[in-house]
VMD Tcl script that builds the backbone (N, CA, C; Angstrom):
set m [mol new atoms 531]
animate dup $m
set s [atomselect $m all]
$s set {name element resname resid chain x y z} {
  {N N UNK 1 A -14.151 -10.996 -10.302}
  {CA C UNK 1 A -13.930 -9.552 -10.546}
  {C C UNK 1 A -15.283 -9.801 -9.615}
  {N N UNK 2 A -15.365 -8.457 -8.473}
  {CA C UNK 2 A -16.766 -8.190 -8.027}
  {C C UNK 2 A -17.211 -7.035 -7.678}
  {N N UNK 3 A -18.591 -6.925 -8.030}
  {CA C UNK 3 A -19.091 -5.923 -8.393}
  {C C UNK 3 A -19.404 -4.719 -7.009}
  {N N UNK 4 A -19.560 -5.285 -6.508}
  {CA C UNK 4 A -19.472 -4.850 -5.213}
  {C C UNK 4 A -18.583 -4.504 -3.570}
  {N N UNK 5 A -18.709 -4.334 -2.964}
  {CA C UNK 5 A -17.803 -4.552 -1.526}
  {C C UNK 5 A -17.323 -5.791 -1.187}
  {N N UNK 6 A -15.879 -6.211 -0.857}
  {CA C UNK 6 A -15.468 -7.322 -0.752}
  {C C UNK 6 A -15.158 -7.614 0.880}
  {N N UNK 7 A -15.397 -8.331 1.956}
  {CA C UNK 7 A -14.446 -8.601 2.936}
  {C C UNK 7 A -14.195 -10.083 3.595}
  {N N UNK 8 A -12.811 -9.924 3.661}
  {CA C UNK 8 A -12.379 -11.773 4.116}
  {C C UNK 8 A -11.927 -11.743 5.385}
  {N N UNK 9 A -11.889 -12.684 6.251}
  {CA C UNK 9 A -11.911 -12.506 7.250}
  {C C UNK 9 A -11.349 -13.910 7.350}
  {N N UNK 10 A -9.941 -14.546 8.159}
  {CA C UNK 10 A -9.391 -15.606 8.526}
  {C C UNK 10 A -9.349 -15.924 9.709}
  {N N UNK 11 A -10.100 -17.076 10.604}
  {CA C UNK 11 A -9.863 -17.606 11.835}
  {C C UNK 11 A -8.728 -17.188 12.758}
  {N N UNK 12 A -8.860 -17.279 13.893}
  {CA C UNK 12 A -7.944 -17.145 14.825}
  {C C UNK 12 A -7.169 -18.809 14.451}
  {N N UNK 13 A -5.574 -18.746 14.511}
  {CA C UNK 13 A -4.734 -20.201 14.318}
  {C C UNK 13 A -5.153 -21.023 15.775}
  {N N UNK 14 A -5.942 -22.327 15.676}
  {CA C UNK 14 A -6.126 -22.667 16.970}
  {C C UNK 14 A -5.031 -23.088 17.555}
  {N N UNK 15 A -4.170 -23.931 16.663}
  {CA C UNK 15 A -2.874 -24.849 16.989}
  {C C UNK 15 A -1.867 -24.280 17.044}
  {N N UNK 16 A -1.910 -22.754 17.307}
  {CA C UNK 16 A -0.513 -21.915 17.377}
  {C C UNK 16 A 0.092 -21.311 16.042}
  {N N UNK 17 A 1.410 -21.054 16.158}
  {CA C UNK 17 A 1.380 -19.799 14.889}
  {C C UNK 17 A 1.968 -20.990 13.503}
  {N N UNK 18 A 2.266 -22.423 13.393}
  {CA C UNK 18 A 2.397 -22.866 12.485}
  {C C UNK 18 A 1.848 -23.105 11.328}
  {N N UNK 19 A 0.504 -22.863 12.179}
  {CA C UNK 19 A -0.704 -23.063 11.009}
  {C C UNK 19 A -1.513 -21.807 11.569}
  {N N UNK 20 A -0.755 -20.623 11.089}
  {CA C UNK 20 A -1.782 -19.720 11.280}
  {C C UNK 20 A -2.150 -19.401 9.506}
  {N N UNK 21 A -3.573 -18.487 9.422}
  {CA C UNK 21 A -4.127 -18.542 8.017}
  {C C UNK 21 A -3.934 -17.430 7.632}
  {N N UNK 22 A -3.808 -17.765 5.680}
  {CA C UNK 22 A -3.034 -15.996 5.570}
  {C C UNK 22 A -4.426 -15.485 4.212}
  {N N UNK 23 A -4.407 -14.962 4.100}
  {CA C UNK 23 A -4.512 -14.721 2.350}
  {C C UNK 23 A -4.143 -14.020 1.112}
  {N N UNK 24 A -3.826 -15.085 0.401}
  {CA C UNK 24 A -3.301 -15.271 -0.496}
  {C C UNK 24 A -4.096 -15.293 -1.482}
  {N N UNK 25 A -3.355 -14.815 -2.741}
  {CA C UNK 25 A -4.439 -15.116 -4.430}
  {C C UNK 25 A -3.509 -16.149 -5.860}
  {N N UNK 26 A -4.139 -16.650 -6.522}
  {CA C UNK 26 A -3.608 -17.078 -7.009}
  {C C UNK 26 A -3.769 -16.828 -8.773}
  {N N UNK 27 A -4.624 -15.480 -8.584}
  {CA C UNK 27 A -5.141 -14.912 -9.895}
  {C C UNK 27 A -5.217 -13.308 -9.493}
  {N N UNK 28 A -5.383 -12.287 -10.452}
  {CA C UNK 28 A -6.192 -11.297 -10.458}
  {C C UNK 28 A -7.142 -10.641 -9.665}
  {N N UNK 29 A -7.181 -9.243 -8.905}
  {CA C UNK 29 A -8.117 -9.303 -8.146}
  {C C UNK 29 A -9.475 -8.193 -8.577}
  {N N UNK 30 A -10.498 -8.112 -8.857}
  {CA C UNK 30 A -10.656 -6.730 -9.153}
  {C C UNK 30 A -12.362 -6.817 -7.898}
  {N N UNK 31 A -12.068 -5.487 -7.672}
  {CA C UNK 31 A -12.853 -4.766 -6.900}
  {C C UNK 31 A -13.683 -3.916 -7.249}
  {N N UNK 32 A -15.153 -3.092 -7.634}
  {CA C UNK 32 A -14.996 -2.239 -7.509}
  {C C UNK 32 A -15.508 -1.461 -6.095}
  {N N UNK 33 A -15.996 -2.413 -5.211}
  {CA C UNK 33 A -16.071 -0.850 -4.057}
  {C C UNK 33 A -15.347 -1.276 -3.383}
  {N N UNK 34 A -15.414 -1.186 -1.488}
  {CA C UNK 34 A -14.565 -1.323 -0.681}
  {C C UNK 34 A -14.115 -2.518 -0.691}
  {N N UNK 35 A -13.047 -3.021 0.306}
  {CA C UNK 35 A -12.214 -4.087 0.012}
  {C C UNK 35 A -11.326 -4.249 1.566}
  {N N UNK 36 A -12.148 -5.269 2.571}
  {CA C UNK 36 A -11.278 -5.696 4.036}
  {C C UNK 36 A -11.246 -6.721 4.278}
  {N N UNK 37 A -9.862 -7.017 4.291}
  {CA C UNK 37 A -8.909 -7.918 4.094}
  {C C UNK 37 A -8.399 -8.526 5.961}
  {N N UNK 38 A -8.853 -8.954 6.432}
  {CA C UNK 38 A -8.367 -9.173 7.743}
  {C C UNK 38 A -7.614 -10.904 7.976}
  {N N UNK 39 A -6.203 -10.496 8.627}
  {CA C UNK 39 A -5.498 -12.025 8.403}
  {C C UNK 39 A -5.216 -12.321 9.452}
  {N N UNK 40 A -6.211 -11.733 11.142}
  {CA C UNK 40 A -5.560 -11.924 12.665}
  {C C UNK 40 A -4.440 -11.668 12.734}
  {N N UNK 41 A -3.302 -12.622 12.890}
  {CA C UNK 41 A -1.932 -13.099 13.101}
  {C C UNK 41 A -1.178 -13.259 11.526}
  {N N UNK 42 A -2.208 -13.506 10.434}
  {CA C UNK 42 A -1.235 -13.959 9.422}
  {C C UNK 42 A -1.012 -13.039 8.724}
  {N N UNK 43 A -0.096 -13.410 6.826}
  {CA C UNK 43 A 0.002 -12.394 6.461}
  {C C UNK 43 A -1.184 -12.135 5.236}
  {N N UNK 44 A -0.830 -11.399 4.034}
  {CA C UNK 44 A -1.635 -11.053 3.355}
  {C C UNK 44 A -0.977 -10.545 2.225}
  {N N UNK 45 A -1.253 -11.733 1.160}
  {CA C UNK 45 A -0.116 -11.590 -0.526}
  {C C UNK 45 A -0.877 -11.805 -1.218}
  {N N UNK 46 A -0.907 -10.205 -1.987}
  {CA C UNK 46 A -1.991 -10.636 -3.487}
  {C C UNK 46 A -1.281 -9.302 -4.264}
  {N N UNK 47 A -0.226 -10.531 -5.372}
  {CA C UNK 47 A 0.960 -9.607 -6.177}
  {C C UNK 47 A 0.592 -10.197 -7.166}
  {N N UNK 48 A -0.326 -11.142 -7.811}
  {CA C UNK 48 A -0.841 -11.426 -9.635}
  {C C UNK 48 A -1.412 -10.405 -9.776}
  {N N UNK 49 A -0.701 -9.930 -11.181}
  {CA C UNK 49 A -1.570 -9.209 -11.874}
  {C C UNK 49 A -2.437 -8.899 -12.288}
  {N N UNK 50 A -3.050 -7.426 -12.592}
  {CA C UNK 50 A -4.585 -7.892 -13.122}
  {C C UNK 50 A -5.338 -7.620 -11.319}
  {N N UNK 51 A -4.456 -7.554 -10.591}
  {CA C UNK 51 A -4.969 -6.532 -9.067}
  {C C UNK 51 A -5.738 -5.236 -9.371}
  {N N UNK 52 A -6.818 -5.188 -8.875}
  {CA C UNK 52 A -7.383 -3.778 -9.206}
  {C C UNK 52 A -8.784 -3.718 -8.066}
  {N N UNK 53 A -8.342 -2.559 -7.213}
  {CA C UNK 53 A -9.490 -2.394 -5.512}
  {C C UNK 53 A -9.901 -0.811 -6.244}
  {N N UNK 54 A -11.036 -0.586 -7.006}
  {CA C UNK 54 A -11.790 0.610 -6.970}
  {C C UNK 54 A -12.105 1.570 -5.951}
  {N N UNK 55 A -12.370 0.756 -4.867}
  {CA C UNK 55 A -12.643 1.318 -3.997}
  {C C UNK 55 A -11.872 1.368 -2.393}
  {N N UNK 56 A -11.882 1.576 -1.341}
  {CA C UNK 56 A -10.971 1.885 -0.381}
  {C C UNK 56 A -10.697 -0.015 0.188}
  {N N UNK 57 A -9.155 0.188 0.780}
  {CA C UNK 57 A -8.702 -0.720 0.728}
  {C C UNK 57 A -8.410 -0.540 2.554}
  {N N UNK 58 A -9.009 -2.183 3.018}
  {CA C UNK 58 A -8.098 -2.082 4.525}
  {C C UNK 58 A -7.947 -2.800 4.988}
  {N N UNK 59 A -7.105 -2.787 5.508}
  {CA C UNK 59 A -5.628 -4.147 5.935}
  {C C UNK 59 A -5.527 -4.246 7.442}
  {N N UNK 60 A -5.820 -6.271 7.603}
  {CA C UNK 60 A -5.440 -5.924 9.080}
  {C C UNK 60 A -4.346 -7.235 9.605}
  {N N UNK 61 A -3.485 -7.593 9.862}
  {CA C UNK 61 A -2.868 -8.642 10.515}
  {C C UNK 61 A -1.733 -8.794 10.352}
  {N N UNK 62 A -0.266 -9.461 9.924}
  {CA C UNK 62 A 1.006 -9.158 10.490}
  {C C UNK 62 A 2.126 -9.047 9.350}
  {N N UNK 63 A 2.324 -9.477 7.403}
  {CA C UNK 63 A 2.439 -8.544 7.118}
  {C C UNK 63 A 1.398 -8.349 6.369}
  {N N UNK 64 A 1.512 -7.605 4.890}
  {CA C UNK 64 A 0.855 -7.053 3.848}
  {C C UNK 64 A 1.288 -7.151 2.418}
  {N N UNK 65 A 1.448 -7.439 1.464}
  {CA C UNK 65 A 2.207 -7.728 0.545}
  {C C UNK 65 A 1.578 -7.404 -0.515}
  {N N UNK 66 A 0.704 -6.166 -1.444}
  {CA C UNK 66 A -0.202 -5.818 -2.419}
  {C C UNK 66 A 0.544 -5.212 -3.621}
  {N N UNK 67 A 0.650 -5.670 -5.084}
  {CA C UNK 67 A 0.803 -5.504 -6.090}
  {C C UNK 67 A 0.473 -5.815 -7.305}
  {N N UNK 68 A 0.710 -6.178 -8.219}
  {CA C UNK 68 A 0.275 -6.513 -9.418}
  {C C UNK 68 A -0.917 -5.593 -10.310}
  {N N UNK 69 A -0.703 -4.571 -9.519}
  {CA C UNK 69 A -1.896 -3.210 -10.495}
  {C C UNK 69 A -1.466 -2.020 -10.524}
  {N N UNK 70 A -2.178 -1.814 -11.869}
  {CA C UNK 70 A -2.093 -0.776 -12.291}
  {C C UNK 70 A -3.504 0.501 -12.536}
  {N N UNK 71 A -3.459 0.525 -10.990}
  {CA C UNK 71 A -4.913 1.663 -10.513}
  {C C UNK 71 A -4.180 2.175 -9.476}
  {N N UNK 72 A -5.177 3.313 -9.191}
  {CA C UNK 72 A -4.502 4.189 -7.905}
  {C C UNK 72 A -5.104 2.832 -6.820}
  {N N UNK 73 A -4.496 2.813 -5.595}
  {CA C UNK 73 A -4.629 2.237 -3.875}
  {C C UNK 73 A -5.208 2.960 -3.244}
  {N N UNK 74 A -6.357 3.347 -2.867}
  {CA C UNK 74 A -6.780 4.001 -1.915}
  {C C UNK 74 A -6.844 3.111 -0.113}
  {N N UNK 75 A -6.046 3.417 1.025}
  {CA C UNK 75 A -6.312 2.583 1.953}
  {C C UNK 75 A -7.353 3.169 3.089}
  {N N UNK 76 A -7.750 2.647 3.712}
  {CA C UNK 76 A -8.223 3.561 4.595}
  {C C UNK 76 A -7.513 3.099 5.927}
  {N N UNK 77 A -8.796 2.027 6.873}
  {CA C UNK 77 A -7.579 1.810 8.262}
  {C C UNK 77 A -6.832 0.085 7.937}
  {N N UNK 78 A -5.390 0.591 7.862}
  {CA C UNK 78 A -4.316 -0.333 8.003}
  {C C UNK 78 A -3.541 -0.584 9.818}
  {N N UNK 79 A -3.473 -1.459 9.762}
  {CA C UNK 79 A -2.790 -2.140 10.840}
  {C C UNK 79 A -2.460 -3.278 11.341}
  {N N UNK 80 A -1.080 -3.514 10.730}
  {CA C UNK 80 A -0.278 -4.543 10.802}
  {C C UNK 80 A 0.890 -4.744 12.192}
  {N N UNK 81 A 0.996 -6.450 12.333}
  {CA C UNK 81 A 2.180 -6.201 13.062}
  {C C UNK 81 A 3.509 -5.973 12.504}
  {N N UNK 82 A 3.646 -6.113 11.307}
  {CA C UNK 82 A 4.650 -6.784 10.640}
  {C C UNK 82 A 4.456 -5.378 9.356}
  {N N UNK 83 A 4.869 -5.818 8.727}
  {CA C UNK 83 A 5.548 -5.101 6.974}
  {C C UNK 83 A 4.383 -5.086 6.150}
  {N N UNK 84 A 4.733 -3.149 5.602}
  {CA C UNK 84 A 3.081 -3.501 4.888}
  {C C UNK 84 A 4.287 -2.522 3.220}
  {N N UNK 85 A 3.725 -4.159 2.037}
  {CA C UNK 85 A 4.368 -3.276 0.906}
  {C C UNK 85 A 3.269 -3.374 -0.348}
  {N N UNK 86 A 3.352 -2.035 -1.430}
  {CA C UNK 86 A 2.233 -1.374 -1.768}
  {C C UNK 86 A 2.817 -1.113 -2.876}
  {N N UNK 87 A 2.734 -2.091 -4.047}
  {CA C UNK 87 A 3.740 -1.583 -5.485}
  {C C UNK 87 A 2.305 -1.117 -6.506}
  {N N UNK 88 A 2.473 -0.412 -7.526}
  {CA C UNK 88 A 1.903 0.405 -8.594}
  {C C UNK 88 A 2.685 0.284 -9.237}
  {N N UNK 89 A 1.602 0.508 -10.871}
  {CA C UNK 89 A 2.361 0.647 -11.779}
  {C C UNK 89 A 1.323 1.918 -12.420}
  {N N UNK 90 A 1.852 3.117 -12.213}
  {CA C UNK 90 A 1.350 4.167 -12.593}
  {C C UNK 90 A 0.289 4.805 -11.882}
  {N N UNK 91 A -0.072 3.740 -10.664}
  {CA C UNK 91 A -1.301 4.924 -9.811}
  {C C UNK 91 A -0.388 5.556 -8.680}
  {N N UNK 92 A -1.699 6.217 -8.106}
  {CA C UNK 92 A -1.475 6.854 -7.086}
  {C C UNK 92 A -1.458 5.564 -5.773}
  {N N UNK 93 A -0.955 6.268 -4.296}
  {CA C UNK 93 A -1.138 5.484 -3.456}
  {C C UNK 93 A -1.481 6.902 -2.508}
  {N N UNK 94 A -2.939 6.398 -1.909}
  {CA C UNK 94 A -3.296 7.346 -0.631}
  {C C UNK 94 A -4.170 6.551 0.161}
  {N N UNK 95 A -4.322 8.047 1.694}
  {CA C UNK 95 A -4.961 6.939 2.711}
  {C C UNK 95 A -6.193 8.000 2.852}
  {N N UNK 96 A -6.748 7.266 3.188}
  {CA C UNK 96 A -8.010 8.228 3.995}
  {C C UNK 96 A -8.372 7.334 5.614}
  {N N UNK 97 A -7.366 7.313 5.916}
  {CA C UNK 97 A -7.953 6.527 7.307}
  {C C UNK 97 A -6.215 6.392 8.038}
  {N N UNK 98 A -5.971 6.026 9.160}
  {CA C UNK 98 A -4.604 5.824 9.756}
  {C C UNK 98 A -4.434 4.298 9.351}
  {N N UNK 99 A -2.569 4.950 8.991}
  {CA C UNK 99 A -1.893 3.676 8.487}
  {C C UNK 99 A -1.010 3.221 9.468}
  {N N UNK 100 A -1.600 2.092 10.041}
  {CA C UNK 100 A -0.186 1.838 11.298}
  {C C UNK 100 A 0.235 0.510 11.029}
  {N N UNK 101 A 1.696 0.808 10.726}
  {CA C UNK 101 A 2.731 -0.781 10.937}
  {C C UNK 101 A 3.784 -0.637 11.529}
  {N N UNK 102 A 3.811 -1.744 11.879}
  {CA C UNK 102 A 4.794 -2.233 13.585}
  {C C UNK 102 A 6.770 -1.891 12.848}
  {N N UNK 103 A 6.628 -3.056 11.396}
  {CA C UNK 103 A 7.687 -3.220 10.910}
  {C C UNK 103 A 8.425 -1.631 10.068}
  {N N UNK 104 A 8.094 -2.457 8.648}
  {CA C UNK 104 A 9.158 -1.654 7.701}
  {C C UNK 104 A 8.012 -1.274 6.324}
  {N N UNK 105 A 7.462 -0.109 5.844}
  {CA C UNK 105 A 6.308 0.339 4.852}
  {C C UNK 105 A 7.261 0.618 3.832}
  {N N UNK 106 A 6.742 -0.064 2.857}
  {CA C UNK 106 A 7.306 0.297 1.003}
  {C C UNK 106 A 6.162 0.686 0.418}
  {N N UNK 107 A 5.905 1.967 -0.249}
  {CA C UNK 107 A 5.315 1.996 -1.448}
  {C C UNK 107 A 6.053 3.041 -1.937}
  {N N UNK 108 A 5.627 1.748 -3.042}
  {CA C UNK 108 A 6.235 2.513 -5.002}
  {C C UNK 108 A 5.519 2.777 -5.296}
  {N N UNK 109 A 5.112 3.976 -6.576}
  {CA C UNK 109 A 4.409 3.582 -7.700}
  {C C UNK 109 A 5.574 3.808 -8.666}
  {N N UNK 110 A 5.334 2.913 -9.532}
  {CA C UNK 110 A 6.913 3.046 -10.671}
  {C C UNK 110 A 5.942 2.807 -11.925}
  {N N UNK 111 A 6.915 3.607 -12.943}
  {CA C UNK 111 A 6.372 3.633 -14.052}
  {C C UNK 111 A 6.856 1.900 -15.206}
  {N N UNK 112 A 5.542 2.461 -16.000}
  {CA C UNK 112 A 6.037 1.373 -17.334}
  {C C UNK 112 A 6.727 2.199 -18.456}
  {N N UNK 113 A 7.879 1.528 -18.985}
  {CA C UNK 113 A 9.111 1.425 -19.841}
  {C C UNK 113 A 9.290 0.750 -20.666}
  {N N UNK 114 A 9.451 1.058 -22.063}
  {CA C UNK 114 A 10.255 -0.130 -22.659}
  {C C UNK 114 A 11.967 -0.068 -22.809}
  {N N UNK 115 A 12.120 1.175 -22.649}
  {CA C UNK 115 A 13.693 1.843 -22.703}
  {C C UNK 115 A 13.701 2.919 -22.378}
  {N N UNK 116 A 14.391 3.357 -21.776}
  {CA C UNK 116 A 14.702 4.494 -21.163}
  {C C UNK 116 A 14.059 5.538 -22.430}
  {N N UNK 117 A 13.729 7.042 -21.118}
  {CA C UNK 117 A 12.665 7.857 -22.215}
  {C C UNK 117 A 12.003 7.316 -22.836}
  {N N UNK 118 A 10.796 5.951 -23.219}
  {CA C UNK 118 A 9.870 5.359 -23.318}
  {C C UNK 118 A 9.061 4.923 -22.795}
  {N N UNK 119 A 8.638 5.736 -21.778}
  {CA C UNK 119 A 7.441 5.480 -21.154}
  {C C UNK 119 A 6.539 5.778 -21.698}
  {N N UNK 120 A 5.461 4.675 -21.188}
  {CA C UNK 120 A 3.588 4.278 -21.714}
  {C C UNK 120 A 2.799 4.925 -20.751}
  {N N UNK 121 A 3.144 4.218 -19.150}
  {CA C UNK 121 A 2.220 4.516 -18.033}
  {C C UNK 121 A 3.365 5.032 -17.113}
  {N N UNK 122 A 3.630 6.594 -16.851}
  {CA C UNK 122 A 3.766 7.062 -15.453}
  {C C UNK 122 A 4.048 6.830 -14.572}
  {N N UNK 123 A 4.821 7.539 -13.820}
  {CA C UNK 123 A 4.446 6.792 -12.271}
  {C C UNK 123 A 3.584 7.966 -11.213}
  {N N UNK 124 A 3.161 7.263 -10.168}
  {CA C UNK 124 A 2.205 8.244 -9.376}
  {C C UNK 124 A 2.864 9.021 -8.728}
  {N N UNK 125 A 1.545 9.373 -7.758}
  {CA C UNK 125 A 1.724 10.277 -6.240}
  {C C UNK 125 A 2.095 9.377 -5.101}
  {N N UNK 126 A 2.104 9.726 -4.377}
  {CA C UNK 126 A 1.740 8.377 -2.909}
  {C C UNK 126 A 1.873 9.861 -1.729}
  {N N UNK 127 A 0.834 10.118 -1.258}
  {CA C UNK 127 A 0.247 10.900 -0.574}
  {C C UNK 127 A -0.713 9.983 0.709}
  {N N UNK 128 A 0.025 9.688 1.549}
  {CA C UNK 128 A -0.424 9.473 3.149}
  {C C UNK 128 A -0.487 10.644 4.127}
  {N N UNK 129 A -1.356 11.281 4.756}
  {CA C UNK 129 A -1.176 12.690 4.718}
  {C C UNK 129 A -2.736 11.877 5.627}
  {N N UNK 130 A -3.118 11.342 6.476}
  {CA C UNK 130 A -3.693 11.263 7.961}
  {C C UNK 130 A -3.074 11.336 8.694}
  {N N UNK 131 A -3.034 12.179 9.757}
  {CA C UNK 131 A -2.116 12.405 10.935}
  {C C UNK 131 A -1.945 11.383 12.305}
  {N N UNK 132 A -3.181 10.667 12.411}
  {CA C UNK 132 A -3.014 9.351 12.946}
  {C C UNK 132 A -1.401 8.271 12.687}
  {N N UNK 133 A -0.876 8.633 11.361}
  {CA C UNK 133 A -0.228 7.554 10.849}
  {C C UNK 133 A 0.675 6.935 10.955}
  {N N UNK 134 A 0.926 6.005 11.305}
  {CA C UNK 134 A 2.735 5.390 12.168}
  {C C UNK 134 A 3.240 4.370 11.756}
  {N N UNK 135 A 4.464 4.298 10.451}
  {CA C UNK 135 A 4.105 3.852 8.739}
  {C C UNK 135 A 6.123 2.865 9.372}
  {N N UNK 136 A 6.564 3.230 10.271}
  {CA C UNK 136 A 7.466 2.402 10.870}
  {C C UNK 136 A 8.470 2.897 9.545}
  {N N UNK 137 A 9.169 1.706 9.475}
  {CA C UNK 137 A 10.807 1.997 8.373}
  {C C UNK 137 A 10.220 2.397 7.216}
  {N N UNK 138 A 9.844 3.977 6.542}
  {CA C UNK 138 A 9.954 4.129 5.529}
  {C C UNK 138 A 10.364 3.889 3.835}
  {N N UNK 139 A 9.942 3.189 3.273}
  {CA C UNK 139 A 10.365 3.650 1.581}
  {C C UNK 139 A 9.583 4.223 0.497}
  {N N UNK 140 A 10.002 5.045 0.278}
  {CA C UNK 140 A 8.658 5.664 -1.136}
  {C C UNK 140 A 9.464 5.451 -2.121}
  {N N UNK 141 A 8.871 5.644 -3.417}
  {CA C UNK 141 A 9.207 6.044 -4.571}
  {C C UNK 141 A 7.627 6.511 -4.959}
  {N N UNK 142 A 7.729 7.598 -5.388}
  {CA C UNK 142 A 6.502 8.364 -6.443}
  {C C UNK 142 A 7.253 9.604 -7.478}
  {N N UNK 143 A 6.308 10.463 -7.783}
  {CA C UNK 143 A 6.207 11.825 -8.771}
  {C C UNK 143 A 5.915 12.796 -7.234}
  {N N UNK 144 A 5.012 12.766 -6.752}
  {CA C UNK 144 A 5.226 13.532 -5.554}
  {C C UNK 144 A 4.749 12.685 -4.206}
  {N N UNK 145 A 5.315 12.775 -3.085}
  {CA C UNK 145 A 4.933 12.733 -1.748}
  {C C UNK 145 A 5.157 13.264 -1.157}
  {N N UNK 146 A 3.964 12.709 -0.071}
  {CA C UNK 146 A 3.568 13.156 0.676}
  {C C UNK 146 A 3.557 13.151 2.084}
  {N N UNK 147 A 4.184 12.448 2.748}
  {CA C UNK 147 A 3.642 11.685 4.144}
  {C C UNK 147 A 3.695 12.551 5.895}
  {N N UNK 148 A 2.637 12.042 6.274}
  {CA C UNK 148 A 2.289 12.608 7.885}
  {C C UNK 148 A 2.284 11.210 8.228}
  {N N UNK 149 A 3.118 11.499 9.254}
  {CA C UNK 149 A 2.889 10.327 10.522}
  {C C UNK 149 A 2.919 11.096 11.972}
  {N N UNK 150 A 1.898 10.536 12.854}
  {CA C UNK 150 A 2.447 10.266 14.459}
  {C C UNK 150 A 3.513 10.308 14.915}
  {N N UNK 151 A 4.649 10.154 14.937}
  {CA C UNK 151 A 5.738 10.013 15.587}
  {C C UNK 151 A 7.307 10.190 14.380}
  {N N UNK 152 A 8.170 10.520 15.111}
  {CA C UNK 152 A 9.024 10.400 14.110}
  {C C UNK 152 A 9.183 9.619 12.510}
  {N N UNK 153 A 9.616 10.059 11.679}
  {CA C UNK 153 A 9.326 9.787 10.804}
  {C C UNK 153 A 11.262 8.849 10.647}
  {N N UNK 154 A 10.160 7.831 10.508}
  {CA C UNK 154 A 11.927 7.054 9.790}
  {C C UNK 154 A 12.309 6.183 8.305}
  {N N UNK 155 A 12.769 6.551 7.674}
  {CA C UNK 155 A 13.505 6.926 6.338}
  {C C UNK 155 A 14.019 5.570 6.049}
  {N N UNK 156 A 13.800 5.315 5.793}
  {CA C UNK 156 A 15.129 4.243 4.823}
  {C C UNK 156 A 15.593 4.500 3.300}
  {N N UNK 157 A 14.967 5.166 2.474}
  {CA C UNK 157 A 14.802 6.080 0.862}
  {C C UNK 157 A 13.352 6.533 0.810}
  {N N UNK 158 A 13.699 7.922 0.324}
  {CA C UNK 158 A 12.375 8.708 -0.751}
  {C C UNK 158 A 13.047 8.810 -2.100}
  {N N UNK 159 A 12.323 8.796 -2.928}
  {CA C UNK 159 A 12.685 9.186 -4.307}
  {C C UNK 159 A 10.965 9.728 -4.895}
  {N N UNK 160 A 11.113 11.570 -4.361}
  {CA C UNK 160 A 10.346 12.280 -4.892}
  {C C UNK 160 A 11.081 12.454 -6.455}
  {N N UNK 161 A 9.928 11.939 -7.856}
  {CA C UNK 161 A 10.954 12.303 -8.881}
  {C C UNK 161 A 9.844 12.742 -9.736}
  {N N UNK 162 A 10.801 14.094 -10.762}
  {CA C UNK 162 A 9.917 14.412 -11.721}
  {C C UNK 162 A 9.851 13.376 -13.109}
  {N N UNK 163 A 8.565 13.179 -13.421}
  {CA C UNK 163 A 8.178 12.163 -14.474}
  {C C UNK 163 A 7.813 13.683 -15.917}
  {N N UNK 164 A 8.822 13.742 -16.955}
  {CA C UNK 164 A 8.482 14.422 -17.551}
  {C C UNK 164 A 8.803 16.557 -17.881}
  {N N UNK 165 A 8.374 17.385 -17.511}
  {CA C UNK 165 A 8.264 18.406 -17.712}
  {C C UNK 165 A 7.654 19.053 -15.818}
  {N N UNK 166 A 7.512 17.982 -15.244}
  {CA C UNK 166 A 6.854 18.443 -13.833}
  {C C UNK 166 A 7.367 18.801 -12.954}
  {N N UNK 167 A 6.804 19.756 -12.419}
  {CA C UNK 167 A 8.253 19.007 -11.016}
  {C C UNK 167 A 7.083 18.651 -9.603}
  {N N UNK 168 A 8.414 17.890 -8.872}
  {CA C UNK 168 A 8.084 16.846 -7.747}
  {C C UNK 168 A 7.955 17.206 -6.758}
  {N N UNK 169 A 7.121 17.578 -6.083}
  {CA C UNK 169 A 7.221 18.276 -4.389}
  {C C UNK 169 A 7.545 16.911 -3.702}
  {N N UNK 170 A 8.185 17.067 -2.245}
  {CA C UNK 170 A 8.466 15.999 -1.296}
  {C C UNK 170 A 7.935 16.463 0.317}
  {N N UNK 171 A 7.110 16.499 0.583}
  {CA C UNK 171 A 5.588 16.714 1.691}
  {C C UNK 171 A 6.607 15.684 3.486}
  {N N UNK 172 A 7.200 16.220 4.362}
  {CA C UNK 172 A 7.342 14.910 5.598}
  {C C UNK 172 A 7.219 16.366 6.434}
  {N N UNK 173 A 5.798 15.403 7.770}
  {CA C UNK 173 A 5.119 15.773 8.086}
  {C C UNK 173 A 5.252 15.535 9.767}
  {N N UNK 174 A 5.941 15.671 10.824}
  {CA C UNK 174 A 5.477 14.923 11.572}
  {C C UNK 174 A 4.690 15.096 12.546}
  {N N UNK 175 A 3.479 15.184 13.583}
  {CA C UNK 175 A 2.708 15.351 13.813}
  {C C UNK 175 A 2.441 15.467 15.504}
  {N N UNK 176 A 3.800 14.111 15.782}
  {CA C UNK 176 A 3.174 13.463 17.235}
  {C C UNK 176 A 4.573 13.744 18.138}
  {N N UNK 177 A 4.631 12.957 18.630}
  {CA C UNK 177 A 5.892 13.072 19.792}
  {C C UNK 177 A 6.837 13.696 19.009}
}
mol reanalyze $m
mol bondsrecalc $m
mol representation Tube
mol addrep $m
């Protein structure tokens, strides 16, 4: 648990891709401030339960997988040469800076249900509206979904669904080519 901001940087691999450094975890991470994770050419894998990033999350590297969180995820600058996978239980997924992903992007906000019709944590919204976003092939699940991309929008799957009596908007906007 960190009360302020956290920045983690891995060195460039000195001996080639077989020794590519990565950022991984063995237990949940809680950061009250902003978090910057730079894996250079390596992967970022934070999937343990109990993850909480109260501030903005910046990522750079090859692939990034973030999960195990029951809070909102706010992305700042994300630059990945591979894939991005974000999963939150009941939290919103939003951005404050450009998200650039060369591969596939999966943004999932899910609910916690004990059985159908009895959910104790509703899913959140997915709102990535920075006009410079480049998200690659997109998979999204949330209550309300807003995606803005600076290129053609390549959709694998989008699920914007009502939770309870609410209406769930779906907005896709291409601002580029």
